[in-house]
Structures are given as C-alpha cells and as structure tokens.
C-alpha positions as CSV (number, residue, x, y, z in Angstrom):
1,M,22.6,-10.7,-1.1
2,A,21.0,-10.0,2.0
3,D,19.8,-6.4,3.3
4,T,21.5,-5.1,6.3
5,G,20.7,-8.0,9.7
6,R,19.1,-10.0,7.6
7,Q,19.6,-14.1,6.6
8,S,21.2,-14.5,3.4
9,M,19.1,-17.0,1.4
10,T,21.3,-19.4,0.9
11,D,21.9,-19.6,4.3
12,K,17.8,-20.3,4.2
13,A,17.8,-22.3,2.3
14,A,20.7,-24.7,3.3
15,S,19.3,-24.9,6.1
16,S,15.8,-25.7,5.0
17,M,16.9,-28.3,3.0
18,K,18.9,-30.3,5.8
19,P,16.3,-32.2,7.3
20,E,15.5,-31.7,11.0
21,S,16.3,-35.0,12.2
22,Q,19.5,-35.2,10.2
23,K,20.4,-31.7,12.4
24,S,22.6,-31.7,16.1
25,M,20.6,-29.9,18.8
26,T,22.9,-26.9,18.4
27,E,22.2,-26.9,15.1
28,Q,18.1,-26.7,15.1
29,A,19.1,-24.2,17.6
30,G,20.9,-21.9,15.8
31,D,18.6,-21.9,12.5
32,K,15.5,-21.6,15.1
33,T,17.4,-18.1,16.4
34,K,18.8,-17.3,12.9
35,G,15.2,-17.7,11.7
36,M,13.4,-15.6,15.0
37,A,16.1,-12.9,14.4
38,D,15.2,-12.4,10.4
39,S,12.1,-12.3,11.1
40,V,11.9,-9.7,13.7
41,A,14.2,-7.6,11.0
42,S,11.7,-8.6,8.3
43,T,9.0,-6.4,10.9
44,M,10.9,-3.9,11.8
45,Q,12.6,-3.5,8.3
46,P,10.0,-1.4,6.0
47,Q,9.0,-2.6,2.1
48,S,9.5,0.2,0.8
49,E,13.4,0.1,2.2
50,K,14.0,-3.8,1.0
51,S,15.7,-4.6,-2.2
52,A,13.8,-6.5,-4.8
53,T,15.4,-9.7,-4.0
54,Q,14.9,-9.7,0.3
55,K,10.9,-9.0,-0.8
56,A,10.8,-11.9,-2.7
57,G,12.8,-14.0,-0.3
58,D,10.2,-12.7,2.7
59,T,7.8,-14.5,0.6
60,V,9.0,-17.1,-0.2
61,S,10.2,-17.6,3.7
62,G,6.7,-16.5,4.9
63,N,8.0,-13.2,6.8
64,S,5.4,-11.9,6.2
65,N,4.1,-12.7,9.8
66,E,0.7,-12.7,8.9
67,G,0.6,-16.4,10.7
68,Q,0.4,-18.2,7.6
69,E,3.0,-20.7,7.0
70,S,5.8,-20.4,4.7
71,L,6.4,-22.0,1.5
72,M,9.3,-23.0,1.9
73,E,7.7,-25.0,5.3
74,K,4.6,-26.8,2.8
75,A,7.6,-27.4,0.5
76,K,9.2,-29.2,3.6
77,Q,6.2,-30.7,5.3
78,T,5.5,-32.4,1.4
79,M,9.3,-33.8,1.5
80,G,8.9,-35.1,4.8
81,M,11.5,-32.7,5.9
82,G,9.6,-31.5,9.0
83,G,6.1,-30.9,10.8
84,A,4.3,-28.3,12.0
85,E,5.9,-28.8,15.2
86,N,9.3,-26.6,13.9
87,K,7.3,-23.6,12.8
C-alpha cells in the first residue's frame, strides 16, 4: 500500500511494463504527470515518515531525486521498452 499522496507500487509496475510505443498520448501524459507528482511527494515526505514499502519503492523507481537513473528505467532500456528521452 502506498503512503498518502503516493503512487502505488502496482500502478508503477503496470505503467513501466507497457512499452511507450504501445501507449496512447493520453497514457503517456498521465504516466508523466503521475510520475512527477510522485517524485514531488517523495521529495516532500521526510524519510523518517515513509513506510518500509515506500522506501523500497523509492529506491527501485529512483525517487531519491539525485539525478541518477532508476533501476526501473535501466531495466526498461535493457529490454528496449524505453529510452532516456522518457525520463
């Protein structure tokens, strides 16, 4: 379960597994908006207030906001499902 105001791990996984080339413009825009909102929420929420699940999800999705590529993005690129332009 996601912390309040955060995107659930299930939503993140589902969004990440569908190749960008198969998403409609609306889906792409929605994913980008949700991702940005989640990133902002991650930044605003102190680490001490995050659940263990949310901390793990932030690590996997790269929401540490340190300019590093996320593990999810690396996996998508390796499988040919996304590129740096989608970051």
